[in-house]
Backbone as CSV, one residue per row, in Angstrom:
resi,resn,N_x,N_y,N_z,CA_x,CA_y,CA_z,C_x,C_y,C_z
1,MET,13.986,-123.868,18.115,12.394,-123.794,17.236,11.609,-125.226,17.816
2,ASP,10.492,-124.757,18.879,9.734,-125.935,19.464,9.090,-126.934,18.227
3,ILE,8.946,-127.825,18.476,8.301,-129.135,17.612,7.168,-129.289,18.353
4,ALA,6.009,-128.979,17.574,4.772,-129.829,18.165,4.728,-131.370,18.127
5,PRO,4.500,-131.926,19.511,4.242,-133.257,19.760,3.276,-133.902,18.456
6,SER,3.227,-135.161,18.148,2.558,-135.744,17.385,1.173,-136.123,17.902
7,PRO,0.352,-136.199,17.321,-1.347,-135.847,18.191,-1.351,-137.474,18.001
8,ILE,-2.223,-137.640,19.805,-2.183,-138.945,20.068,-3.210,-139.626,19.295
9,PRO,-3.067,-140.714,18.818,-4.367,-141.694,17.972,-5.253,-141.375,18.952
10,SER,-6.822,-141.427,18.422,-7.844,-141.765,19.405,-7.797,-143.597,19.707
11,ARG,-8.526,-143.671,20.505,-8.961,-144.799,21.336,-8.885,-146.055,20.013
12,THR,-10.621,-145.332,19.410,-10.835,-146.108,18.502,-9.718,-146.758,17.335
13,GLN,-9.031,-145.833,17.017,-7.994,-145.898,16.082,-6.920,-146.975,16.779
14,TYR,-6.577,-146.556,18.047,-5.592,-147.534,18.506,-6.103,-148.791,18.607
15,VAL,-7.125,-149.503,19.130,-7.914,-150.846,19.413,-7.704,-151.428,17.988
16,LEU,-8.128,-150.629,16.867,-8.313,-150.933,15.256,-6.935,-151.441,15.030
17,GLU,-6.069,-150.543,14.852,-4.588,-150.966,14.532,-3.827,-152.338,15.284
18,ALA,-4.232,-152.459,16.316,-3.798,-153.415,17.021,-4.650,-154.802,16.649
19,VAL,-5.859,-154.778,17.292,-6.060,-155.839,16.413,-5.956,-156.345,14.784
20,LYS,-5.879,-155.465,13.806,-5.679,-155.392,12.594,-4.059,-156.539,12.261
21,HIS,-3.465,-155.723,13.207,-1.708,-155.976,13.295,-1.974,-157.721,13.888
22,GLY,-2.983,-158.057,14.711,-2.663,-159.355,15.038,-3.589,-160.156,14.334
23,ILE,-4.467,-159.906,13.668,-4.569,-160.869,12.330,-4.074,-161.067,11.707
24,LEU,-3.573,-159.823,10.896,-2.667,-160.090,10.041,-1.501,-160.811,10.085
25,THR,-0.884,-160.975,11.284,0.155,-161.682,12.248,0.039,-162.805,12.400
26,GLY,-1.103,-163.199,12.077,-1.879,-164.853,12.744,-1.914,-164.921,14.219
27,ARG,-1.630,-163.684,14.841,-1.495,-163.752,16.732,-2.932,-164.366,16.915
28,LEU,-4.051,-163.086,15.973,-5.276,-163.457,16.052,-5.980,-164.702,14.979
29,ARG,-6.304,-166.116,15.228,-6.662,-166.760,14.108,-7.957,-166.658,13.244
30,PRO,-8.225,-167.211,11.938,-9.519,-166.991,11.637,-10.470,-167.905,12.770
31,GLY,-11.693,-167.839,12.658,-12.874,-167.629,13.456,-12.403,-167.631,14.913
32,GLN,-11.124,-166.792,15.648,-11.222,-167.182,16.903,-12.317,-165.420,17.172
33,PRO,-12.917,-165.751,18.459,-13.970,-164.895,19.095,-13.526,-163.466,18.927
34,LEU,-13.731,-162.354,19.480,-13.257,-161.108,19.356,-14.374,-160.737,20.867
35,VAL,-14.094,-160.963,21.850,-14.749,-160.278,22.732,-14.480,-158.719,23.228
36,GLU,-15.507,-158.194,23.228,-15.439,-156.879,23.431,-14.747,-156.394,24.936
37,ALA,-15.422,-157.252,25.624,-14.968,-157.229,27.322,-13.596,-157.345,27.545
38,GLU,-13.276,-158.419,26.884,-11.699,-158.905,26.574,-10.545,-157.607,26.013
39,LEU,-11.232,-157.719,24.809,-10.233,-156.512,24.273,-9.744,-155.414,24.832
40,ALA,-11.282,-154.846,25.560,-11.636,-153.624,26.391,-10.511,-153.590,27.623
41,ALA,-10.685,-154.607,28.353,-9.673,-155.132,29.365,-8.016,-154.621,28.887
42,GLN,-7.834,-155.676,27.656,-6.743,-155.287,27.436,-6.092,-154.515,26.954
43,PHE,-6.853,-153.771,26.304,-6.649,-152.331,25.580,-6.636,-150.882,26.489
44,GLY,-7.002,-151.765,27.830,-7.423,-150.215,28.739,-8.459,-149.046,28.268
45,VAL,-9.401,-149.917,28.036,-10.368,-148.307,27.338,-11.614,-149.324,27.130
46,SER,-12.788,-148.315,27.154,-14.272,-148.732,27.343,-14.433,-149.469,26.516
47,LYS,-15.644,-150.162,26.092,-15.840,-150.927,25.005,-16.628,-150.763,24.254
48,THR,-16.689,-148.983,23.982,-17.326,-148.471,22.865,-16.317,-148.381,21.963
49,PRO,-14.984,-147.901,22.317,-14.175,-147.576,21.132,-13.755,-148.972,20.418
50,VAL,-13.901,-150.598,21.240,-13.431,-151.288,20.760,-14.696,-151.908,19.821
51,ARG,-15.724,-151.570,20.432,-17.375,-151.871,19.154,-16.897,-151.187,17.933
52,GLU,-16.406,-149.884,17.944,-16.333,-149.340,16.774,-15.233,-149.587,15.996
53,ALA,-13.856,-150.104,16.461,-12.907,-150.623,15.712,-13.625,-151.910,14.807
54,LEU,-13.815,-152.780,15.678,-14.697,-153.713,15.139,-15.718,-153.814,13.757
55,LYS,-16.274,-152.986,14.251,-17.483,-152.490,12.869,-16.910,-152.074,11.721
56,THR,-15.499,-151.092,11.692,-14.768,-150.723,11.009,-13.893,-151.828,10.367
57,LEU,-13.373,-152.668,11.133,-12.461,-154.283,10.418,-13.501,-155.204,9.663
58,ALA,-14.952,-155.077,10.647,-15.885,-155.763,9.529,-15.687,-155.067,8.061
59,GLY,-16.370,-153.756,8.061,-16.525,-153.435,6.946,-14.926,-153.251,6.036
60,ARG,-13.945,-153.832,6.771,-12.496,-153.984,5.861,-12.631,-155.611,5.284
61,GLY,-13.428,-156.648,5.977,-13.398,-157.167,5.437,-12.441,-158.537,6.318
62,LEU,-11.919,-158.046,7.612,-10.946,-158.805,8.070,-12.219,-158.992,9.605
63,VAL,-13.541,-158.798,10.169,-13.842,-159.712,10.619,-15.289,-159.687,10.277
64,VAL,-15.690,-160.642,10.724,-17.406,-161.272,10.927,-17.926,-160.751,12.334
65,MET,-19.367,-160.354,11.698,-20.191,-159.626,12.906,-21.386,-160.267,12.751
66,SER,-21.540,-160.893,14.086,-22.768,-161.715,13.798,-23.493,-161.262,15.321
67,GLU,-25.039,-161.202,15.309,-25.939,-160.594,16.164,-26.092,-161.837,17.114
68,TYR,-25.895,-163.237,16.909,-25.669,-164.534,18.137,-24.433,-164.775,18.477
69,LYS,-23.046,-164.386,17.586,-21.825,-164.985,18.019,-21.030,-163.741,18.660
70,GLY,-21.886,-162.390,18.086,-20.528,-161.394,18.131,-19.751,-161.650,16.945
71,ALA,-18.602,-160.813,17.377,-17.242,-160.540,16.374,-16.433,-161.887,16.465
72,THR,-16.102,-162.324,15.159,-14.851,-163.219,15.231,-13.772,-162.931,13.605
73,VAL,-12.837,-163.339,14.039,-12.032,-163.213,12.956,-12.454,-163.710,11.375
74,ARG,-12.216,-162.785,10.535,-12.814,-163.807,9.396,-12.049,-165.061,8.899
75,THR,-12.761,-166.279,8.310,-12.277,-167.259,7.849,-12.135,-167.305,6.785
76,VAL,-10.723,-167.659,6.299,-10.468,-167.263,4.688,-11.010,-168.884,3.824
77,ASP,-11.550,-168.626,2.728,-11.979,-169.965,2.098,-11.372,-169.495,0.794
78,THR,-11.595,-170.810,-0.033,-11.017,-170.768,-2.002,-12.483,-169.123,-2.363
79,ALA,-13.528,-169.260,-1.787,-14.179,-168.349,-2.587,-13.655,-167.021,-2.136
80,MET,-13.345,-166.227,-1.131,-12.880,-165.119,-0.738,-11.578,-165.093,-1.455
81,ALA,-10.635,-166.040,-1.532,-9.383,-166.115,-2.335,-9.903,-165.103,-3.975
82,HIS,-10.776,-166.637,-3.909,-11.075,-166.373,-5.422,-11.514,-164.864,-5.656
83,ALA,-12.332,-163.887,-4.988,-12.470,-163.054,-5.118,-11.290,-161.731,-5.147
84,VAL,-10.773,-161.973,-3.998,-10.029,-161.056,-3.979,-8.611,-161.089,-5.211
85,TYR,-8.328,-162.423,-5.353,-7.142,-162.433,-6.403,-7.335,-162.080,-7.461
86,ASP,-9.000,-162.184,-8.027,-9.486,-161.801,-9.276,-9.433,-160.668,-9.454
87,VAL,-9.920,-159.557,-8.578,-9.641,-158.487,-8.884,-8.059,-157.327,-8.847
88,ARG,-7.496,-158.487,-8.040,-6.059,-158.128,-7.931,-5.217,-158.240,-9.488
89,LEU,-5.245,-159.356,-9.810,-5.179,-159.618,-11.361,-5.573,-158.895,-12.451
90,LEU,-6.750,-158.193,-12.377,-7.197,-157.538,-13.418,-6.766,-155.757,-13.321
91,LEU,-6.465,-155.477,-11.910,-6.284,-154.175,-11.752,-4.341,-153.790,-11.210
92,GLU,-4.098,-154.556,-10.399,-2.787,-154.574,-9.794,-1.304,-154.370,-10.982
93,PRO,-1.584,-154.751,-11.898,-0.474,-154.996,-13.345,-0.805,-153.613,-13.859
94,GLU,-1.710,-153.524,-14.197,-2.626,-151.942,-15.167,-1.629,-151.011,-14.498
95,ALA,-2.208,-151.075,-12.888,-1.674,-149.998,-12.133,-0.314,-149.530,-11.760
96,LEU,0.482,-151.094,-12.074,1.881,-150.825,-12.037,2.648,-150.210,-13.160
97,ARG,1.730,-150.384,-14.274,2.432,-150.221,-15.837,1.988,-148.542,-15.993
98,ARG,1.085,-148.014,-15.362,0.927,-146.408,-15.280,1.994,-145.875,-14.249
99,THR,2.016,-146.659,-13.492,3.171,-146.156,-12.284,4.579,-146.408,-13.062
100,VAL,4.937,-146.958,-13.648,6.435,-146.806,-14.478,6.370,-146.078,-15.911
101,THR,5.080,-146.098,-16.318,4.898,-144.909,-17.404,4.800,-143.949,-17.380
102,THR,4.363,-143.391,-16.044,4.673,-141.550,-15.845,6.422,-141.490,-14.918
103,ARG,6.886,-142.501,-14.589,7.714,-142.238,-14.515,8.179,-141.969,-12.806
104,ALA,7.326,-142.772,-12.156,7.107,-142.478,-10.468,8.199,-142.954,-10.052
105,ASP,8.308,-142.456,-8.504,9.379,-142.569,-7.661,8.811,-143.861,-6.837
106,LEU,9.649,-144.829,-7.249,9.507,-146.141,-5.921,10.570,-146.548,-5.330
107,ALA,11.089,-145.482,-4.689,12.161,-144.989,-3.357,11.298,-146.468,-2.574
108,GLY,9.791,-145.947,-2.160,9.223,-146.893,-1.311,9.391,-148.137,-1.169
109,ALA,9.100,-148.838,-2.817,8.954,-150.035,-2.896,10.753,-150.786,-2.560
110,SER,11.323,-150.111,-3.378,13.411,-150.246,-2.774,13.112,-150.407,-1.068
111,ALA,12.378,-149.925,-0.341,12.681,-149.677,0.822,12.266,-151.010,1.686
112,ALA,10.797,-151.238,0.872,9.932,-151.991,1.568,10.969,-153.485,1.489
113,LEU,11.357,-153.479,0.407,12.213,-154.949,-0.086,13.418,-155.122,1.238
114,GLU,14.054,-154.060,1.202,14.952,-154.222,2.336,14.439,-154.109,3.386
115,ARG,13.337,-153.823,4.035,12.586,-154.265,5.497,12.403,-155.729,5.361
116,SER,12.176,-156.079,4.167,11.504,-157.905,4.372,12.840,-158.231,4.426
117,ALA,13.545,-157.925,3.750,14.592,-158.977,3.585,15.584,-159.148,4.828
118,ALA,15.448,-157.889,6.023,15.766,-157.724,6.918,14.885,-158.137,8.349
119,ALA,13.472,-158.760,7.726,12.738,-159.218,9.179,13.218,-160.596,9.547
120,ALA,12.983,-160.477,10.990,12.952,-161.057,11.914,12.220,-162.441,11.984
121,ASP,11.122,-161.971,11.605,9.826,-162.907,11.934,8.905,-162.784,10.671
122,PRO,8.053,-163.869,10.433,6.918,-163.810,9.186,6.140,-162.732,9.354
123,ALA,5.909,-162.020,10.244,5.134,-160.987,10.849,5.852,-159.559,10.022
124,GLY,7.126,-159.621,10.214,8.001,-158.333,9.804,7.634,-158.342,8.409
125,ARG,7.766,-159.549,7.570,8.226,-160.140,5.684,6.579,-159.375,5.327
126,SER,6.079,-160.026,6.857,4.448,-159.824,5.815,4.060,-158.320,5.629
127,LEU,4.322,-158.003,6.608,4.143,-156.382,6.438,4.904,-155.353,5.601
128,ALA,5.484,-155.709,5.427,6.264,-155.375,4.341,6.220,-155.907,3.078
129,ASN,5.892,-156.885,2.865,5.385,-157.335,1.760,3.677,-156.532,1.184
130,ARG,3.469,-156.420,2.114,2.124,-155.481,1.840,2.262,-154.043,1.600
131,ASP,3.756,-153.598,2.114,4.094,-152.205,1.811,4.801,-152.130,0.384
132,PHE,5.245,-153.228,0.008,5.838,-153.238,-1.735,4.844,-152.974,-2.470
133,HIS,4.033,-153.998,-2.340,2.915,-153.921,-3.385,1.954,-152.483,-3.453
134,ARG,1.636,-151.952,-2.284,1.301,-150.568,-2.092,2.150,-149.611,-2.809
135,ALA,3.294,-149.877,-2.659,4.461,-148.500,-3.467,4.406,-148.917,-4.613
136,LEU,4.053,-149.952,-5.459,3.528,-150.146,-6.704,2.821,-149.352,-7.124
137,TYR,1.626,-149.680,-6.661,0.147,-149.093,-7.171,0.002,-147.571,-6.822
138,LEU,0.131,-147.219,-5.689,0.021,-146.181,-5.194,-0.153,-144.819,-6.312
139,PRO,1.335,-144.704,-7.074,1.977,-143.592,-7.736,1.295,-143.953,-9.478
140,CYS,0.258,-144.565,-9.599,-0.239,-144.811,-11.037,-0.714,-143.571,-11.368
141,GLY,-1.308,-142.655,-10.849,-2.086,-141.198,-11.237,-3.453,-141.411,-11.337
142,ASN,-4.402,-142.931,-10.455,-5.338,-142.745,-10.969,-6.134,-142.759,-9.261
143,PRO,-6.501,-142.153,-8.628,-6.743,-142.011,-7.175,-8.054,-143.132,-6.759
144,LEU,-9.120,-143.113,-7.971,-9.940,-144.236,-7.812,-9.217,-145.532,-7.987
145,LEU,-8.339,-145.843,-8.694,-7.940,-147.257,-8.906,-6.748,-147.318,-7.700
146,ALA,-6.024,-146.453,-7.479,-5.079,-147.019,-6.250,-6.208,-147.074,-5.141
147,GLY,-7.519,-146.678,-4.840,-8.246,-146.575,-3.674,-9.109,-147.929,-3.720
148,ILE,-9.344,-148.288,-4.819,-9.790,-149.724,-5.198,-8.915,-150.929,-4.293
149,LEU,-7.618,-150.698,-4.689,-6.473,-151.382,-4.730,-6.676,-151.681,-2.733
150,ASP,-6.472,-150.606,-2.542,-6.049,-150.111,-0.756,-7.067,-150.551,-0.184
151,GLU,-8.754,-150.816,-0.768,-9.855,-151.496,0.200,-9.587,-153.182,0.215
152,LEU,-8.371,-153.639,-0.929,-8.434,-155.242,-1.164,-6.998,-155.252,0.120
153,ARG,-6.073,-154.291,0.839,-4.960,-154.762,0.701,-4.893,-155.274,2.184
154,ASP,-6.267,-155.112,3.095,-6.089,-155.622,4.275,-6.789,-157.312,4.044
155,GLN,-7.694,-157.166,2.913,-7.590,-159.075,2.846,-7.340,-159.910,2.208
156,ALA,-6.370,-159.142,1.082,-5.059,-159.668,0.295,-4.321,-160.127,1.715
157,ALA,-4.076,-159.516,2.438,-2.905,-159.861,3.602,-3.103,-160.940,4.408
158,LEU,-4.614,-160.744,4.549,-5.233,-162.135,5.420,-5.137,-163.407,4.913
159,VAL,-5.207,-163.205,3.550,-5.653,-164.280,2.317,-3.975,-164.876,2.550
160,SER,-2.773,-164.000,2.361,-1.727,-164.387,2.104,-1.066,-164.671,3.274
161,ALA,-1.621,-164.524,4.615,-1.039,-165.075,5.969,-1.341,-166.081,5.967
162,ILE,-2.685,-166.497,5.872,-3.016,-167.918,6.073,-2.264,-169.042,5.313
163,ALA,-1.844,-168.552,4.011,-1.816,-168.996,2.871,-0.022,-169.436,3.094
164,TRP,0.375,-168.578,3.525,1.977,-168.764,3.870,2.286,-169.589,5.173
165,GLN,1.502,-169.816,5.776,1.587,-170.580,7.247,1.531,-171.964,6.569
166,ALA,0.555,-172.644,5.348,0.537,-174.005,4.712,1.492,-173.681,3.827
167,VAL,2.034,-173.018,2.894,2.672,-172.915,1.758,4.097,-171.838,1.845
168,PRO,4.840,-172.231,2.966,6.046,-171.037,2.985,6.506,-170.555,1.515
169,SER,6.379,-169.612,1.569,7.212,-169.481,-0.443,7.778,-167.514,-0.033
170,TRP,8.424,-167.424,1.004,9.253,-166.404,1.432,10.107,-165.755,-0.109
171,GLU,11.033,-167.143,0.067,12.352,-166.845,-0.766,12.044,-165.919,-2.365
172,ARG,11.163,-167.633,-2.611,10.595,-167.692,-3.965,10.152,-166.089,-3.992
173,GLU,9.124,-165.983,-3.235,8.089,-164.006,-3.405,9.373,-163.144,-3.380
174,ALA,10.075,-163.325,-2.485,11.257,-162.054,-2.755,12.034,-161.773,-4.113
175,ASP,12.198,-163.291,-4.522,12.913,-163.070,-6.134,11.993,-162.423,-6.815
176,GLU,11.075,-163.002,-7.219,10.121,-162.733,-7.878,9.937,-160.689,-7.839
177,HIS,9.781,-160.624,-6.482,9.698,-159.019,-6.128,11.119,-157.872,-6.908
178,ARG,12.380,-158.825,-6.723,13.357,-158.347,-6.989,13.352,-157.889,-8.122
179,GLU,12.558,-158.835,-9.380,12.670,-159.086,-10.453,11.167,-157.413,-10.890
180,ILE,10.344,-158.074,-10.422,9.216,-157.124,-11.142,10.240,-155.926,-10.644
181,LEU,10.993,-155.284,-9.326,11.235,-154.045,-9.491,12.260,-153.354,-10.456
182,ALA,13.028,-154.481,-10.435,14.106,-154.137,-11.416,13.592,-153.669,-13.094
183,ARG,12.319,-154.490,-13.600,11.653,-154.228,-14.155,11.064,-152.338,-14.362
184,ALA,10.476,-152.314,-13.147,9.844,-151.108,-13.307,11.404,-150.236,-12.848
185,LEU,12.330,-150.362,-12.777,13.158,-149.349,-12.632,13.904,-149.238,-13.781
186,ASP,13.953,-150.287,-14.710,14.245,-150.147,-16.110,13.506,-149.137,-16.890
187,GLY,12.160,-148.884,-16.217,11.341,-148.133,-17.364,10.337,-148.840,-18.056
188,ASP,10.513,-150.490,-17.685,10.128,-151.562,-18.865,8.435,-151.820,-18.013
189,ALA,7.528,-150.859,-18.554,6.170,-150.980,-18.080,5.637,-152.292,-18.016
190,ASP,5.456,-152.852,-19.408,4.857,-154.226,-20.133,5.606,-154.677,-18.895
191,GLY,6.892,-154.943,-18.801,7.900,-156.328,-18.914,6.725,-156.124,-17.231
192,ALA,7.305,-155.058,-16.630,7.083,-154.881,-14.739,5.492,-155.334,-14.239
193,ALA,4.663,-155.182,-15.239,3.056,-155.399,-15.191,2.927,-156.893,-15.660
194,ALA,3.802,-157.774,-16.983,3.500,-158.842,-16.819,4.442,-159.783,-15.673
195,ALA,5.410,-159.272,-15.045,6.095,-160.046,-14.427,4.603,-160.115,-12.543
196,LEU,4.697,-158.961,-12.694,3.932,-158.607,-11.692,2.428,-159.864,-11.724
197,TYR,1.697,-159.686,-12.833,0.606,-160.370,-12.963,0.797,-161.769,-12.827
198,ASP,2.182,-162.511,-13.193,2.370,-163.780,-13.175,2.959,-164.443,-11.447
199,HIS,3.417,-163.145,-10.930,3.333,-163.413,-9.725,2.268,-163.103,-8.742
200,ILE,1.278,-163.026,-8.805,0.419,-162.780,-7.996,-0.416,-164.166,-8.344
201,ALA,-0.415,-164.622,-10.037,-0.853,-165.545,-10.694,-0.486,-167.313,-9.777
202,SER,1.339,-166.977,-9.665,1.408,-168.280,-9.229,1.773,-168.024,-7.558
203,PHE,1.431,-167.261,-7.317,1.156,-167.612,-5.908,-0.606,-168.135,-5.585
204,VAL,-1.575,-167.372,-5.911,-2.625,-168.672,-6.162,-2.501,-169.876,-6.610
205,ARG,-2.018,-170.067,-7.281,-1.538,-171.822,-7.535,-0.656,-172.474,-6.795
206,ARG,0.079,-171.549,-6.022,0.767,-172.824,-5.354,-0.492,-172.773,-3.764
207,ALA,-0.910,-171.572,-3.488,-2.074,-171.394,-2.404,-3.175,-171.938,-2.208
208,PHE,-4.043,-171.969,-3.485,-5.152,-171.937,-3.910,-5.505,-173.469,-4.992
209,PRO,-4.979,-174.150,-4.884,-5.293,-174.782,-6.232,-6.530,-174.883,-6.973
210,ASP,-7.646,-175.117,-5.779,-9.251,-175.231,-5.777,-9.491,-173.726,-6.730
211,VAL,-8.766,-172.563,-6.397,-9.280,-171.377,-7.034,-8.852,-171.827,-8.686
212,ALA,-7.774,-172.172,-8.666,-7.185,-172.431,-10.258,-7.590,-173.279,-10.950
213,GLU,-8.030,-174.310,-10.231,-9.479,-175.222,-11.170,-10.357,-174.962,-11.362
214,ALA,-11.170,-174.072,-10.347,-12.470,-173.539,-10.702,-12.063,-172.233,-11.681
215,ALA,-11.213,-171.841,-11.586,-10.980,-170.848,-12.994,-10.888,-171.430,-14.426
216,GLU,-9.969,-172.316,-14.399,-9.886,-173.188,-15.811,-10.960,-173.927,-16.352
217,ALA,-12.006,-174.339,-15.268,-13.119,-174.765,-15.541,-14.109,-174.116,-16.372
218,ALA,-13.674,-172.556,-15.501,-14.647,-171.708,-16.513,-14.133,-170.918,-17.582
219,GLU,-13.136,-170.987,-18.134,-12.425,-170.921,-18.892,-12.998,-170.536,-20.383
220,ILE,-13.096,-169.332,-21.220,-13.950,-169.405,-21.871,-13.235,-169.470,-23.222
221,ALA,-13.615,-169.781,-24.239,-12.741,-170.635,-25.645,-12.110,-169.299,-26.237
222,GLU,-12.455,-167.887,-26.473,-11.190,-167.109,-26.601,-11.245,-166.342,-25.491
223,VAL,-9.755,-166.168,-25.357,-9.036,-165.539,-24.000,-9.086,-164.003,-24.437
224,THR,-9.664,-162.887,-24.049,-9.140,-161.724,-24.082,-8.228,-161.383,-23.569
225,GLU,-7.474,-160.706,-24.123,-5.805,-160.234,-22.968,-6.556,-159.563,-21.748
226,VAL,-5.487,-159.575,-20.894,-5.293,-159.342,-19.608,-4.947,-158.044,-19.371
227,PRO,-5.599,-156.906,-18.513,-4.574,-156.189,-18.410,-3.366,-156.281,-18.265
228,GLY,-2.441,-155.602,-18.274,-0.838,-155.660,-17.644,-0.149,-156.464,-18.362
229,ARG,-0.586,-157.575,-18.855,-0.162,-158.330,-19.704,-0.200,-157.834,-21.161
230,PRO,1.347,-157.432,-21.822,1.692,-156.805,-22.896,1.147,-158.125,-23.843
231,GLU,0.972,-157.469,-25.217,0.981,-158.218,-26.470,2.326,-159.062,-26.538
232,GLY,1.647,-160.439,-26.935,3.039,-161.326,-27.453,3.965,-161.791,-25.837
233,ALA,2.957,-161.787,-24.550,3.372,-161.902,-23.946,3.517,-163.643,-23.379
234,GLY,2.849,-164.185,-24.211,2.247,-165.642,-24.307,1.028,-165.554,-23.972
235,GLY,0.268,-164.857,-23.798,-1.393,-165.066,-23.355,-1.163,-165.169,-21.690
236,LEU,-2.082,-165.616,-21.341,-2.477,-166.195,-19.952,-1.294,-167.057,-19.223
237,ALA,-1.341,-166.882,-17.880,-0.011,-168.100,-17.141,-1.022,-169.025,-16.835
238,PRO,-0.931,-170.421,-16.665,-1.422,-171.404,-16.706,-2.127,-171.451,-15.319
239,GLY,-3.399,-171.797,-15.232,-3.836,-172.251,-13.668,-4.636,-170.769,-13.022
240,ALA,-4.003,-170.714,-12.241,-4.733,-169.758,-11.895,-4.878,-168.451,-12.330
241,ALA,-3.950,-167.979,-12.857,-3.830,-166.895,-13.982,-4.646,-166.336,-14.229
242,ARG,-6.033,-167.386,-15.073,-6.731,-167.590,-15.917,-7.786,-166.928,-14.782
243,ALA,-7.494,-166.376,-13.364,-8.664,-166.298,-12.565,-8.987,-165.095,-12.614
244,ALA,-9.001,-163.968,-13.332,-9.328,-162.864,-13.695,-10.220,-162.911,-14.942
245,GLU,-10.523,-164.110,-15.640,-11.747,-164.780,-16.655,-12.681,-165.205,-16.037
246,ALA,-12.537,-165.146,-14.778,-13.397,-166.344,-13.835,-14.589,-165.587,-12.944
247,ALA,-14.705,-164.547,-13.162,-15.545,-163.798,-12.058,-16.270,-164.498,-11.254
248,PRO,-16.303,-164.306,-10.077,-16.865,-165.073,-8.962,-18.536,-164.786,-8.842
């Protein structure tokens, strides 16, 4: 039986994926100019697909477009980290709780953990990390919820890539990933959600202490329950875990 060849990706998509990979793996540094003519020559295309790719990446929060300076890789600051991880803390644990409750297949998360352990460099681990988190929330049963988290995925990866350069924490986070997945596979929806919440919050505390301090300063007297944290789980984690209560 003849097998149809895989469709060739468009030039714009090819450039988009290549530039995004460069940004998320640290090859293209925050603030680095992205010159259309140089990228066109590098990828063997005209400037039109490069321009369209950069516009798309700007819409995803990875590139900044300026009328005078052109396109540059987005710079990560505490305000961006706060905004991105505030939403993750609010939504991602709840999505995982629903995934576990519906007994969705988590084979993708297990495979991502294996790829991360076998990765030979930070770039491979970073990409596997993104796949792990997506495999946890994607089968939550609510396409809108999964879509919101998908829209944050690239920005969260950019924040993580910058933070890991300053505070390498791969081994600790790998242990936390294994704990999250173990609870999910055991059918412990609330336990898995709580472990994921603490995993995200502890990363913020380590990598962006200013975000944690801002969240603590904005904390209200009566703390409401955070989605994904079951009752009796000891309330919010200290420090940046309270970022979910302090919307930017």
